[in-house]
C-alpha positions in Angstrom: 84.6 92.8 63.9 84.1 94.5 67.4 81.5 97.0 68.4 81.4 99.7 71.0 78.1 101.2 72.3 78.7 104.5 73.9 76.8 104.7 77.1 78.9 106.8 79.4 77.0 110.1 79.5 75.3 111.6 82.5 72.4 113.2 80.6 72.3 116.4 82.7 69.8 118.0 80.4 67.3 115.3 81.3 67.7 115.6 85.1 66.1 114.8 87.4 64.7 111.9 85.3 68.2 110.7 84.4 70.0 111.7 87.6 69.8 108.1 88.9 69.2 106.2 85.6 71.1 106.1 82.3 69.1 107.8 79.5 69.9 104.8 77.3 67.4 102.8 79.4 64.6 105.2 79.0 61.6 103.4 77.5 60.7 104.1 73.9 57.6 102.1 73.2 58.0 98.5 74.2 61.8 98.7 74.2 64.6 101.1 75.0 66.9 103.0 72.7 70.0 100.9 73.6 68.0 97.6 73.2 67.3 98.5 69.6 71.0 98.7 69.0 72.0 95.7 71.1 69.4 93.5 69.5 70.7 94.3 66.0 74.3 93.7 67.0 73.4 90.5 68.8 72.0 89.0 65.5 74.7 90.2 63.2 77.3 87.4 62.7 80.0 89.9 61.7 80.0 91.3 65.2 82.0 89.2 67.7 82.1 91.3 70.9 80.0 94.3 72.0 81.5 96.6 74.6 79.1 98.8 76.4 81.2 101.7 77.4 79.8 103.3 80.5 80.8 104.9 83.8 81.0 103.6 87.4 77.8 105.3 88.4 75.6 103.4 86.0 77.6 100.1 85.7 75.2 98.1 87.9 72.1 99.3 86.0 73.6 98.2 82.7 74.9 94.9 84.0 71.5 94.0 85.4 69.8 95.1 82.2 72.1 93.1 80.0 71.6 90.0 82.2 67.8 90.4 82.3 67.6 90.7 78.5 69.7 87.6 78.0 72.2 89.1 75.6 75.3 87.0 74.9 77.6 89.4 73.1 77.5 92.6 75.2 79.9 93.1 78.1 80.6 96.3 80.1 83.8 98.3 79.7 83.8 100.7 82.6 85.3 104.2 82.6 86.8 105.3 86.0 84.4 108.1 86.5 81.3 108.8 88.6 80.6 112.5 87.7 80.3 114.6 84.6 83.4 116.7 85.3 85.6 113.6 85.6 84.8 112.4 82.0 87.7 111.8 79.6 85.8 112.9 76.6 84.4 110.4 74.0 87.7 110.1 72.1 89.7 109.8 75.3 87.3 107.1 76.5 87.5 105.2 73.2 91.3 105.3 73.3 91.3 103.8 76.8 88.7 101.2 75.8 90.8 100.1 72.8 93.8 99.6 75.0 91.9 98.1 77.9 90.1 95.5 75.8 93.0 94.9 73.3 90.8 95.8 70.3 92.8 95.0 67.1 89.9 94.3 64.6 87.6 96.5 62.6 85.5 98.5 64.9 81.9 99.8 64.9 81.2 102.7 67.3 77.6 103.8 67.9 76.0 106.0 70.5 73.6 104.2 72.8 71.3 107.2 73.1 70.7 107.5 69.3 67.4 106.1 67.9 68.4 105.3 64.3 65.8 104.3 61.7 68.1 102.3 59.5 69.4 98.8 60.1 72.9 98.6 61.5 73.5 95.7 59.1 73.0 98.0 56.1 75.5 100.4 57.5 78.0 97.6 57.9 77.4 96.4 54.3 78.3 99.8 53.1 81.4 100.0 55.3 82.6 96.6 54.0 82.0 97.7 50.4 84.1 100.8 50.9 86.8 99.2 53.1 87.5 102.6 54.7 86.4 104.8 57.6 82.7 105.4 57.3 80.2 107.6 59.1 76.4 107.9 59.0 75.1 111.2 57.8 71.7 112.8 58.1 70.1 116.0 56.8 68.8 117.8 59.9 66.9 120.3 57.7 67.9 123.6 59.2 71.1 125.6 59.6 70.3 126.2 63.3 70.1 122.5 64.1 73.3 121.9 62.1 75.3 124.1 64.5 75.0 121.5 67.2 76.6 118.7 65.1 79.5 117.8 62.9 79.0 119.2 59.5 79.8 116.9 56.5 80.8 118.1 53.1 80.8 115.4 50.3 82.1 114.9 46.9 80.0 111.9 45.8 80.1 109.7 48.9 83.6 110.7 50.1 84.0 113.2 52.9 86.1 116.1 51.7 85.5 118.4 54.7 84.2 118.0 58.2 83.5 120.8 60.7 82.6 120.1 64.3 79.7 122.4 65.5 80.4 125.3 63.1 79.0 128.7 63.9 78.0 129.3 60.3 77.2 126.0 58.7 77.0 126.0 54.9 74.8 122.9 54.7 72.5 120.8 56.9 74.1 117.4 56.4 75.6 116.2 59.7 77.4 113.3 61.1 75.6 111.2 63.7 77.3 109.1 66.3 77.6 106.0 64.2 81.1 105.1 62.8 83.0 102.2 61.4 86.8 101.9 61.2 89.1 99.4 59.6 91.6 98.1 62.2 94.4 100.3 60.7 92.2 103.4 61.1 91.7 103.1 64.8 94.1 105.9 65.5 92.7 107.4 68.7 96.1 107.2 70.4 97.9 109.0 67.6 95.2 111.6 67.5 95.4 112.3 71.2 99.2 112.3 71.2 98.9 115.3 68.8 97.2 117.3 71.6 93.9 117.2 69.8 90.5 117.6 71.4 89.5 114.5 73.4 85.8 115.3 73.7 83.5 114.9 70.7 84.2 112.1 68.2 83.6 114.6 65.4 86.9 116.2 66.1 88.6 112.8 65.5 86.6 112.4 62.3 87.7 115.9 61.2 91.3 114.9 61.8 91.0 111.4 60.2 89.4 112.5 57.0 92.3 114.8 56.4 94.7 111.8 56.7 92.8 109.1 54.8 89.7 108.6 52.6 86.5 108.6 54.7 83.0 107.9 53.4 79.5 108.9 54.4 76.5 106.5 54.5 73.7 109.1 54.0 70.2 108.1 55.1 66.8 109.7 55.4 65.2 107.3 57.9 64.3 108.4 61.4 67.0 109.7 63.7 66.6 111.1 67.2 69.5 112.2 69.4 68.0 111.7 72.8 69.7 114.4 74.8 66.9 116.6 75.8 63.3 116.1 77.0 62.0 117.4 73.7 64.0 114.9 71.6 63.1 112.1 73.9 59.4 112.8 73.6 59.9 113.1 69.8 61.4 109.6 69.7 58.5 108.3 71.8 56.1 109.9 69.4 57.8 108.4 66.4 57.7 104.9 68.0 54.0 105.2 69.0 53.1 106.7 65.6 50.5 109.1 67.1 49.1 106.3 69.2 49.0 105.4 72.9 50.7 102.6 74.9 49.0 101.9 78.2 50.3 99.0 80.3 47.8 96.3 81.3 48.5 96.9 85.0 48.1 100.7 84.7 44.9 102.3 85.8 43.1 104.9 83.6 39.8 106.2 84.9 37.6 109.0 83.6 40.6 110.4 81.6 41.5 111.5 78.1 44.7 109.9 76.9 45.8 111.7 73.8 48.4 111.1 71.1 51.9 109.9 71.9 51.3 108.9 75.5 53.1 106.0 77.2 51.7 104.9 80.6 53.9 102.4 82.3 53.0 99.5 84.6 51.4 100.4 87.9 50.8 104.0 87.0 47.4 105.6 87.7 45.7 108.4 85.7 42.4 109.6 87.1 40.2 112.5 86.1 43.0 113.9 83.9 44.0 114.8 80.3 47.4 113.6 79.1 49.0 114.4 75.8 52.5 113.7 74.5 53.9 112.4 77.8 55.6 109.5 79.5 54.2 108.4 82.8 56.5 106.1 84.6 55.7 103.1 86.8 53.6 103.6 89.9 53.2 107.3 89.3 49.8 108.8 90.1 48.2 111.6 88.1 44.9 112.9 89.5 42.7 115.8 88.3 45.5 117.2 86.0 46.2 118.4 82.5 49.6 117.1 81.4 51.2 118.0 78.1 54.7 117.4 76.7 56.0 116.1 80.0 57.9 113.3 81.7 56.5 112.1 85.0 59.0 109.8 86.8 58.2 106.7 88.9 56.3 106.7 92.2 55.4 110.4 91.8 52.0 111.9 92.9 50.7 114.9 91.0 47.3 116.3 91.8 45.1 119.2 90.7 47.8 120.7 88.4 48.3 121.8 84.8 51.8 120.9 83.6 53.4 121.6 80.2 57.0 120.7 79.2 57.6 119.5 82.8 60.2 117.0 84.1 59.0 115.6 87.5 61.6 113.5 89.3 60.9 110.2 91.0 59.2 110.0 94.4 57.9 113.6 94.1 54.6 114.8 95.7 53.1 117.9 94.1 49.5 118.9 95.0 47.7 122.1 94.3 45.4 122.6 97.3 43.5 125.6 95.8 
C-alpha cells in the first residue's frame, strides 16, 4: 500500500506566521502535526512508500525536516507551483502524483495539517475489512461548522450521499481529509476527464460514492483542521492538556505563564502575562499581556496588550507610552 500526505497548501489564513514556513511544521507540543502522521506511517508495515506532496516553495523545508527526523519511507513529490493562484487543486495534484510516481497499489491519502486523535492503523484495519473506498468521518457538532466541510449521509456505515460544503446542511457528520482507496478506485483521471471540480477532494468523494460503494470510519477522538490561528491554538491546547511547555533554554522572569502556553527554545518572557499562546524561538516578550496569540521567531514585543494576534518573524513592536 502507498500513502500520500498532502502538504501543498500555502496557509494564507495563518500569514505572516506561515508565509515562509509550511503550517504542517508548526509545533504542537513536542512534535508537529505532520510528524504525528509520518511516525505512524513509518511504523505500519502495510505502508511501503510515503509521498509528501508539496510545492516548490516549501520543498527544501520538508526535505530538511524529513532528513533531520531520520524517516526512511517519506519522499517528496513536488508540484510545479510556488504561489497559491498556481495550484492545481487537491484532486488535480493527486492525479498528477499518481501518474508521476506510477502509483498502482491501494492508496491512503491524509492531509498533513490535520491533527487526528485516532491511530492511522485502526483506520487501515477498517479499510481492509471493507475492501472499498473509505473515508474518516467526524461530528463537528454544529450546522454552522458543517457548512465548511463535506457532509456525509450514512445508511449503517455506507455513504449514501455526500455534499461538499452545503449551504444548508442536514447533519453535522463531515468527512475529514483522510481517505483510503483500493487500487481500482483511484479514478482521479477519469473524474477530471469528466470536467469535474479539481479543487477539494470532497468533490471527488461525492462523485465516487455515486459510482461505487464507499464507507465511513466514524470516530469521536480529537480532530483539528489546522487552517486558522484559532484552530492551531486549539490543537496546541489539546496537546498541552491545559498545561504549559517551556523549553529549558527559554527565559521566564517575573511572569505568569497561564494555561496552554508553549514557549520555544531561546525565547524570553519578562514581566509579562501569557495565556493560550505560542512563543517561537528567540522571541522576546517584555512587560506585556499576551492572550490567544502566536508570536513568531526573533520578534521583540514590549509594553503591549495583545489578544488574538499573529506577529510575524523579526518584528519589533514597542509601545513607548
